[in-house]
C-alpha positions as CSV (number, residue, x, y, z in Angstrom):
1,M,-34.6,36.6,31.7
2,S,-36.2,38.5,34.5
3,K,-37.9,36.7,37.4
4,Q,-41.3,38.1,36.3
5,K,-40.8,36.7,32.8
6,K,-39.6,33.3,34.2
7,D,-42.7,33.1,36.4
8,K,-45.0,34.0,33.5
9,A,-43.3,31.5,31.2
10,G,-43.5,28.8,34.0
11,T,-47.2,29.5,34.5
12,E,-47.9,29.4,30.8
13,S,-46.0,26.1,30.4
14,Q,-48.2,24.6,33.2
15,V,-51.4,25.8,31.5
16,I,-50.3,24.3,28.2
17,K,-49.5,21.0,30.0
18,N,-52.9,21.0,31.6
19,R,-54.5,21.5,28.2
20,W,-52.5,18.7,26.6
21,D,-53.6,16.4,29.5
22,K,-57.2,17.4,29.0
23,A,-57.0,16.9,25.3
24,Q,-55.6,13.4,25.8
25,N,-58.5,12.6,28.2
26,F,-60.9,13.9,25.5
27,A,-59.3,11.7,22.9
28,E,-59.5,8.6,25.2
29,Q,-63.2,9.3,25.5
30,G,-63.5,9.2,21.7
31,L,-64.1,13.0,21.4
32,A,-62.7,14.5,18.1
33,L,-60.3,17.3,19.0
34,F,-60.2,18.7,15.5
35,G,-63.4,17.6,13.9
36,N,-65.0,18.9,10.7
37,T,-68.6,17.8,10.9
38,F,-70.3,20.9,12.5
39,R,-71.9,23.3,10.0
40,K,-72.9,26.9,10.9
41,D,-75.8,28.5,9.1
42,T,-75.4,32.1,10.1
43,D,-72.7,34.7,11.1
44,I,-73.0,36.5,14.4
45,Q,-73.1,39.9,12.8
46,D,-76.0,38.9,10.5
47,L,-77.9,37.6,13.5
48,I,-77.3,40.8,15.5
49,Q,-78.4,43.0,12.7
50,S,-81.6,41.0,12.2
51,Y,-82.6,40.6,15.9
52,E,-80.9,43.2,18.1
53,S,-83.9,45.6,17.7
54,L,-86.4,43.0,18.9
55,S,-87.7,43.0,22.5
56,A,-87.7,40.0,24.8
57,E,-91.4,39.4,24.0
58,D,-90.8,39.6,20.2
59,L,-87.9,37.1,20.5
60,E,-90.2,34.6,22.2
61,N,-92.1,34.4,18.9
62,V,-88.9,33.6,16.9
63,E,-88.9,29.9,16.7
64,H,-86.0,29.5,14.4
65,T,-83.0,27.6,15.6
66,F,-79.6,29.1,14.7
67,A,-76.3,27.3,14.3
68,L,-73.2,29.3,15.2
69,A,-69.5,28.6,15.4
70,G,-66.8,30.6,17.1
71,R,-64.0,30.9,19.6
72,I,-64.7,31.0,23.3
73,M,-63.5,34.4,24.5
74,A,-64.9,34.3,28.1
75,I,-66.7,31.8,30.4
76,R,-68.7,32.4,33.6
77,S,-70.0,29.4,35.3
78,F,-72.8,29.2,37.9
79,G,-73.0,25.5,38.7
80,K,-75.8,24.2,36.5
81,A,-75.6,27.1,34.0
82,T,-72.8,28.8,32.2
83,F,-72.5,32.0,30.2
84,M,-69.9,32.3,27.5
85,H,-69.0,34.7,24.7
86,I,-68.1,33.3,21.4
87,Q,-66.4,35.2,18.6
88,D,-66.4,34.6,14.8
89,S,-65.0,36.8,12.0
90,T,-68.0,39.1,12.2
91,G,-68.5,39.8,15.9
92,K,-69.2,38.4,19.4
93,L,-72.3,37.0,21.0
94,Q,-73.3,35.7,24.4
95,V,-74.3,32.0,24.7
96,F,-76.2,30.5,27.6
97,V,-75.6,26.8,28.3
98,Q,-77.8,25.2,30.8
99,R,-77.5,21.6,32.1
100,D,-81.2,20.9,31.8
101,A,-81.3,22.1,28.2
102,V,-78.3,20.2,26.8
103,G,-78.3,17.2,29.1
104,A,-76.2,16.3,32.1
105,D,-73.5,14.3,30.1
106,L,-72.9,16.9,27.5
107,Y,-72.9,19.7,30.1
108,K,-70.3,17.8,32.1
109,L,-68.1,17.6,29.0
110,F,-68.7,21.2,28.1
111,K,-67.6,22.3,31.5
112,K,-64.1,21.1,30.6
113,F,-63.9,23.4,27.5
114,D,-61.4,26.3,27.7
115,V,-61.2,29.9,26.7
116,G,-59.8,29.8,23.1
117,D,-61.5,26.6,22.1
118,I,-63.6,26.8,18.9
119,V,-67.1,25.5,19.5
120,G,-70.3,25.0,17.6
121,V,-73.7,25.8,19.2
122,R,-77.3,25.5,18.2
123,G,-80.2,27.2,19.9
124,T,-82.7,30.0,20.0
125,L,-82.5,33.7,20.9
126,F,-83.7,35.4,24.0
127,R,-82.8,38.4,26.2
128,T,-81.2,38.1,29.7
129,R,-82.4,40.1,32.7
130,T,-79.7,42.7,31.7
131,D,-81.4,42.8,28.2
132,E,-78.4,41.3,26.4
133,L,-79.2,39.4,23.2
134,T,-78.2,35.8,23.9
135,L,-78.3,32.4,22.3
136,K,-79.8,29.7,24.5
137,A,-77.9,26.5,23.6
138,E,-79.8,23.3,22.8
139,H,-76.6,21.7,21.7
140,V,-72.9,22.5,22.1
141,E,-69.8,20.7,20.7
142,L,-66.1,21.0,20.5
143,V,-64.9,21.9,17.0
144,T,-61.2,22.6,17.6
145,K,-59.3,22.3,20.8
146,S,-57.0,25.2,21.6
147,M,-53.7,23.8,23.0
148,R,-52.4,27.2,24.1
149,P,-54.0,29.9,26.3
150,L,-55.0,33.3,24.9
151,P,-53.3,36.4,26.5
152,E,-54.9,37.6,29.7
153,K,-58.3,39.2,29.2
154,Y,-57.4,42.6,30.5
155,H,-53.8,42.8,29.3
156,G,-53.8,41.2,25.8
157,L,-50.7,41.4,23.7
158,K,-48.9,44.6,24.9
159,D,-45.5,43.9,23.3
160,V,-45.8,45.2,19.7
161,E,-43.1,42.8,18.5
162,T,-45.2,39.9,19.7
163,R,-48.3,41.4,18.2
164,Y,-46.7,41.5,14.8
165,R,-44.9,38.2,15.1
166,Q,-48.0,36.4,16.4
167,R,-50.6,38.2,14.2
168,Y,-52.9,35.2,14.5
169,V,-53.2,35.9,18.2
170,D,-53.4,39.6,17.7
171,L,-56.4,39.2,15.4
172,I,-58.2,37.1,18.0
173,V,-57.7,39.4,21.0
174,T,-57.4,42.9,19.5
175,P,-60.6,44.2,17.8
176,Q,-58.7,47.3,16.5
177,A,-56.3,45.0,14.5
178,R,-59.2,43.2,12.9
179,D,-60.9,46.5,12.0
180,I,-57.7,47.8,10.3
181,F,-57.5,44.8,8.0
182,V,-61.2,44.8,7.2
183,K,-60.8,48.5,6.2
184,R,-57.7,47.6,4.2
185,T,-59.7,45.2,2.1
186,R,-62.4,47.8,1.6
187,I,-59.8,50.3,0.5
188,V,-58.3,48.0,-2.1
189,Q,-61.8,47.1,-3.3
190,G,-62.5,50.8,-3.5
191,L,-59.5,51.5,-5.6
192,R,-60.4,48.7,-8.0
193,H,-64.0,49.9,-8.2
194,F,-62.9,53.5,-8.8
195,L,-60.5,52.6,-11.7
196,D,-62.8,49.9,-13.2
197,N,-65.6,52.5,-13.5
198,R,-63.3,54.8,-15.4
199,G,-62.3,52.2,-18.1
200,F,-59.0,51.0,-16.6
201,M,-58.1,47.4,-17.1
202,E,-56.4,45.4,-14.3
203,V,-53.3,43.4,-15.4
204,E,-50.5,41.4,-13.9
205,T,-46.8,41.8,-14.7
206,P,-43.7,39.8,-13.7
207,M,-42.5,39.8,-10.0
208,M,-39.2,38.2,-11.0
209,Q,-37.4,40.4,-13.5
210,H,-34.1,40.1,-15.4
211,I,-33.5,43.8,-15.1
212,P,-34.9,45.6,-12.0
213,G,-36.6,48.8,-13.3
214,G,-39.3,51.4,-12.8
215,A,-37.7,53.0,-9.7
216,T,-34.4,53.9,-8.2
217,A,-34.0,51.3,-5.5
218,R,-31.7,48.5,-4.4
219,P,-33.3,45.1,-5.4
220,F,-33.4,41.7,-3.9
221,V,-31.4,39.2,-5.9
222,T,-32.5,35.6,-6.5
223,H,-31.4,32.8,-8.9
224,H,-33.4,30.6,-11.3
225,N,-31.7,27.1,-11.3
226,A,-33.2,25.7,-14.5
227,L,-32.2,28.7,-16.7
228,D,-29.1,29.3,-14.6
229,M,-29.8,33.1,-14.5
230,E,-29.8,35.8,-11.9
231,L,-33.2,37.5,-11.3
232,Y,-34.4,40.3,-9.2
233,L,-37.6,40.7,-7.2
234,R,-39.7,43.5,-8.6
235,I,-39.0,47.0,-7.3
236,A,-41.8,48.4,-9.5
237,P,-44.1,47.3,-12.4
238,E,-43.7,50.5,-14.3
239,L,-41.7,49.5,-17.4
240,Y,-43.9,46.5,-18.0
241,L,-47.1,48.5,-17.6
242,K,-45.8,51.1,-20.1
243,R,-45.0,48.3,-22.5
244,L,-48.7,47.6,-22.5
245,L,-49.4,51.2,-23.5
246,V,-47.2,50.5,-26.5
247,G,-49.3,47.4,-27.2
248,G,-52.5,49.5,-27.3
249,L,-53.9,49.0,-23.8
250,E,-54.6,52.7,-23.1
251,R,-55.7,52.4,-19.4
252,V,-54.1,49.8,-17.2
253,Y,-53.5,49.3,-13.5
254,E,-51.9,46.8,-11.2
255,I,-52.2,46.3,-7.5
256,N,-48.8,44.9,-6.9
257,R,-46.3,43.6,-4.4
258,N,-42.9,45.3,-4.6
259,F,-39.6,44.4,-2.9
260,R,-36.9,46.9,-2.1
261,N,-33.8,46.0,-0.2
262,E,-33.9,49.0,2.1
263,G,-34.2,49.9,5.7
264,I,-37.2,49.3,8.0
265,S,-39.0,52.1,9.8
266,T,-42.5,53.1,10.8
267,Q,-43.0,54.1,7.1
268,H,-41.0,51.4,5.3
269,N,-41.2,47.6,4.9
270,P,-39.0,45.9,2.4
271,E,-42.1,44.1,1.0
272,F,-45.0,46.5,0.3
273,T,-48.1,47.1,-1.8
274,M,-48.5,49.7,-4.6
275,L,-51.2,50.7,-7.0
276,E,-49.7,51.8,-10.3
277,F,-51.9,52.9,-13.2
278,Y,-51.2,54.4,-16.6
279,W,-53.5,56.6,-18.7
280,A,-52.8,57.3,-22.4
281,Y,-53.5,60.7,-23.8
282,A,-53.5,62.3,-20.3
283,D,-50.9,64.3,-18.4
284,V,-49.8,65.0,-14.9
285,Y,-52.5,67.6,-14.3
286,D,-55.2,65.1,-15.3
287,L,-53.8,62.8,-12.6
288,M,-53.9,65.5,-10.0
289,D,-57.7,65.9,-10.6
290,L,-58.2,62.2,-10.6
291,T,-56.2,61.7,-7.4
292,E,-58.2,64.3,-5.5
293,E,-61.4,62.6,-6.6
294,M,-60.1,59.1,-5.7
295,F,-58.8,59.9,-2.2
296,A,-62.0,61.8,-1.4
297,Q,-64.2,59.0,-2.5
298,L,-62.2,56.4,-0.6
299,A,-62.3,58.5,2.6
300,Q,-66.1,58.9,2.2
301,D,-66.7,55.2,1.6
302,V,-64.3,53.9,4.4
303,C,-64.5,56.7,7.0
304,G,-67.9,58.2,6.2
305,T,-66.3,61.7,5.7
306,T,-63.6,63.5,3.8
307,R,-62.4,65.2,7.0
308,I,-60.4,62.6,8.9
309,T,-58.1,62.6,12.0
310,Y,-54.6,61.2,11.7
311,Q,-52.6,61.0,14.9
312,G,-54.4,64.0,16.4
313,Q,-54.3,66.1,13.2
314,E,-57.4,66.9,11.2
315,I,-56.9,66.3,7.5
316,E,-59.3,67.5,4.8
317,L,-59.3,65.2,1.8
318,G,-62.1,66.8,0.0
319,G,-62.0,69.8,-2.4
320,R,-58.9,71.1,-4.3
321,W,-55.5,70.4,-2.7
322,N,-52.5,72.7,-2.4
323,R,-50.2,72.8,-5.5
324,L,-46.6,74.0,-5.4
325,T,-43.6,73.4,-7.6
326,F,-40.5,71.8,-6.1
327,H,-38.6,75.0,-6.0
328,Q,-41.5,77.0,-4.6
329,A,-41.7,74.5,-1.8
330,L,-38.0,74.9,-1.0
331,E,-38.5,78.7,-0.7
332,E,-42.0,79.1,0.8
333,I,-42.0,76.1,3.2
334,G,-38.3,75.3,3.5
335,G,-37.4,79.0,4.0
336,L,-34.5,78.9,1.5
337,E,-33.3,81.6,-0.8
338,P,-32.8,80.6,-4.4
339,Q,-29.0,80.7,-4.2
340,Q,-29.0,78.3,-1.3
341,Y,-30.4,75.5,-3.3
342,Q,-29.4,76.5,-6.8
343,D,-25.7,76.9,-6.1
344,H,-24.2,73.4,-5.9
345,D,-21.6,74.2,-3.2
346,Q,-24.0,76.1,-1.0
347,A,-26.6,73.3,-1.3
348,Q,-24.2,70.6,-0.4
349,A,-22.8,72.6,2.5
350,L,-26.3,73.1,3.9
351,V,-27.2,69.5,3.6
352,Q,-24.1,68.6,5.6
353,R,-24.9,71.2,8.3
354,L,-28.3,69.6,8.6
355,G,-26.6,66.2,9.3
356,E,-27.0,64.5,6.0
357,N,-24.2,63.0,4.0
358,V,-23.3,64.1,0.4
359,Q,-21.8,61.7,-2.0
360,T,-18.8,62.5,-4.2
361,G,-20.0,63.9,-7.5
362,E,-23.6,64.1,-6.4
363,Q,-25.8,65.9,-8.9
364,L,-27.5,69.1,-7.8
365,G,-31.0,67.6,-8.1
366,K,-30.2,64.8,-5.6
367,T,-28.8,67.4,-3.2
368,Q,-31.9,69.5,-3.6
369,A,-34.0,66.4,-2.9
370,K,-32.2,65.9,0.4
371,L,-32.9,69.6,1.3
372,F,-36.6,69.0,0.5
373,D,-36.7,65.8,2.6
374,L,-35.2,67.7,5.6
375,L,-36.8,71.1,5.4
376,V,-40.1,70.7,3.5
377,E,-41.6,67.2,3.7
378,P,-42.2,67.1,7.5
379,K,-44.3,70.3,7.2
380,L,-46.6,69.0,4.5
381,I,-49.5,68.0,6.7
382,Q,-52.5,68.9,4.6
383,P,-52.5,67.3,1.1
384,H,-49.9,68.9,-1.2
385,F,-49.0,68.2,-4.8
386,I,-45.3,69.1,-5.3
387,S,-44.5,69.3,-9.0
388,H,-41.7,70.0,-11.5
389,Y,-38.9,67.9,-10.0
390,P,-35.3,68.2,-11.3
391,T,-34.7,66.0,-14.4
392,D,-31.6,64.3,-12.9
393,I,-33.7,62.7,-10.1
394,S,-36.6,61.7,-12.4
395,P,-35.1,59.3,-15.0
396,L,-38.5,58.1,-16.3
397,S,-40.4,61.5,-16.4
398,R,-41.2,63.7,-19.4
399,R,-39.2,66.9,-19.5
400,N,-41.1,70.1,-19.0
401,E,-41.4,71.9,-22.3
402,E,-40.7,75.4,-20.9
403,N,-37.7,74.2,-18.8
404,P,-36.1,70.9,-19.8
405,E,-34.1,70.9,-16.5
406,L,-37.4,70.1,-14.8
407,T,-39.9,67.3,-15.4
408,D,-43.7,67.2,-15.5
409,R,-43.9,65.1,-12.3
410,F,-45.6,65.4,-8.9
411,E,-45.4,63.8,-5.6
412,L,-48.3,63.8,-3.2
413,F,-47.6,64.5,0.5
414,I,-50.0,64.1,3.4
415,C,-49.1,64.2,7.1
416,G,-45.4,64.7,6.3
417,R,-45.0,61.7,4.1
418,E,-45.1,60.8,0.4
419,M,-48.3,59.1,-0.6
420,A,-48.0,59.0,-4.4
421,N,-45.6,59.7,-7.2
422,A,-46.8,60.6,-10.7
423,F,-45.6,62.1,-14.0
424,S,-46.3,62.7,-17.6
425,E,-44.5,59.7,-19.2
426,L,-41.3,60.0,-21.1
427,N,-42.0,58.4,-24.5
428,D,-39.0,59.8,-26.4
429,P,-36.6,56.8,-26.9
430,F,-33.6,59.0,-27.6
431,D,-34.1,61.0,-24.4
432,Q,-34.8,57.9,-22.4
433,R,-31.6,56.3,-23.6
434,Q,-29.6,59.3,-22.5
435,R,-31.3,59.2,-19.1
436,F,-30.5,55.5,-18.7
437,E,-26.9,56.1,-19.7
438,Q,-26.6,58.8,-17.0
439,Q,-28.1,56.3,-14.5
440,V,-25.6,53.7,-15.5
441,Q,-22.7,56.1,-14.9
442,E,-24.1,56.8,-11.4
443,K,-24.4,53.1,-10.7
444,S,-20.7,52.7,-11.8
445,A,-19.8,55.5,-9.4
446,G,-21.3,53.5,-6.5
447,D,-25.0,54.4,-6.5
448,D,-26.7,51.1,-5.7
449,E,-30.1,52.5,-6.3
450,A,-29.5,54.0,-9.8
451,H,-31.6,52.6,-12.7
452,A,-30.2,49.9,-15.0
453,M,-30.1,50.0,-18.7
454,D,-33.1,48.2,-20.3
455,E,-32.7,47.7,-24.0
456,D,-36.0,45.9,-24.5
457,Y,-37.9,48.8,-22.9
458,L,-36.1,51.2,-25.3
459,R,-37.0,48.9,-28.2
460,A,-40.7,49.1,-27.1
461,L,-40.5,52.9,-27.0
462,E,-39.1,52.8,-30.6
463,Y,-42.3,51.2,-31.7
464,G,-44.1,54.2,-30.3
465,M,-45.8,54.8,-27.0
466,P,-48.7,57.3,-26.9
467,P,-48.4,60.3,-24.6
468,A,-49.5,59.2,-21.2
469,A,-49.5,59.9,-17.5
470,G,-48.7,57.3,-14.8
471,Q,-48.9,57.2,-11.1
472,G,-48.0,55.0,-8.1
473,V,-49.9,55.1,-4.8
474,G,-48.5,53.5,-1.7
475,I,-51.4,51.4,-0.4
476,D,-49.8,50.6,2.9
477,R,-49.5,54.3,3.7
478,L,-52.9,55.0,2.4
479,V,-54.3,52.4,4.8
480,M,-52.3,54.0,7.6
481,L,-53.9,57.3,6.8
482,L,-57.5,56.1,6.7
483,T,-57.1,53.9,9.8
484,D,-55.1,56.4,11.9
485,S,-52.2,53.9,12.2
486,A,-48.9,55.3,13.3
487,S,-46.7,52.5,11.9
488,I,-46.7,50.6,8.6
489,R,-46.4,47.4,10.7
490,E,-49.9,48.0,12.0
491,V,-51.4,47.7,8.4
492,I,-49.3,44.7,7.1
493,L,-50.5,41.4,8.3
494,F,-47.1,39.9,8.5
495,P,-44.4,42.6,8.4
496,L,-40.7,41.5,8.1
497,L,-39.1,40.7,11.5
498,R,-35.9,39.2,12.6
499,P,-36.2,35.4,13.3
500,E,-37.2,34.5,16.8
501,T,-34.4,33.6,19.3
502,K,-34.6,30.4,21.3
503,T,-35.6,32.4,24.4
504,E,-38.6,33.9,22.5
């Protein structure tokens, strides 16, 4: 540990010791350190909205006494009077505590409160000489004693690892972090509202599954002791939601937690949130129209405009989006000639020259997908629907009637990353069995992400599933887009991190 870090740790330890000593002194005086008797009657933001526009003279006529509770964020003492700022979940307000107003004994006790303590105050509103709306306290009491100091006022939590690990502190001292998660809630509420208004029904499907299905991904494995059986954490809810289509629920959706045993990056967290919805008697083109409408509505509701800025780039979410086929994108955006991606040997050689590995026996579609990831995806800044993916990388998608080597599937890309995946659903049980069998062969050949055989799902299809379209939307990435967040860790309250070391 560097000398600077040692000095900082030593100073913090002394501050904590002083707080523990102070807390012990409070307890000896009979003061509750963690009481539960104070009751607030208003939130700070409600108070500001109602009275911020009033002049000092108008406030003198407001005789109402307000009870607020919040965390002390700053204290400035001037002998017989003290200004402090308290913060609740809705905002921050200045409080004026004067010895003559609260009494000498209470004021003496209050002077021992620390930044970070949670307090309750009651009083009336006025304006200071600097015209700041302020609560003049008639009573103040300790609600919860803070045993640790908050980060320094002007430095905060600079280390991003500490911010994510100690999110509880980050939310206290970083207003932008709180704003992100307030917006995240509004986005999820907006998605529900959008689908509910269109006749979709919200459902819940299993998070522990005997067969991991609905996506090509490596699952997390767990064990159920009572049944003595191996289970997998859900990688996708797709096959269960489509079972509901078989059962006659024609429009269903789930906002779900998924778990994929994969790498961690600025765009990937092993535990993430998806919206998946399924719409009977619709196809992939209906979903394109619906998605344009949904994203535009969310942007308008959350950001106040459909023209947003993400990491310095202006993105227009309104209107009709770009639509290209997978092969058109390889040519027009990736700059490839047809033979470069249609010839298996040439495609694999190009992938290797670009620095990506090729597996033995890899199918052409998977090689083409690697070319797409390398040459096309980073360039898709404005919204693009990329459709007609190869069948061998789309095991659950309906074949295109004009070209069975392709599927009626699209992926949505914005700002160089995938935002959604959708397709006209495969409801032919014979074709689905063949696709599963091909995936089983790939798994046997060493592909850990290949799809497993699911006989019960095939049985469901044999009862008859109506033609339908289904889509998955990555909510974490959607929140990143609408909050201008560069990393997925910024929009997940508690992202996966390595355990702390003893030094930390």
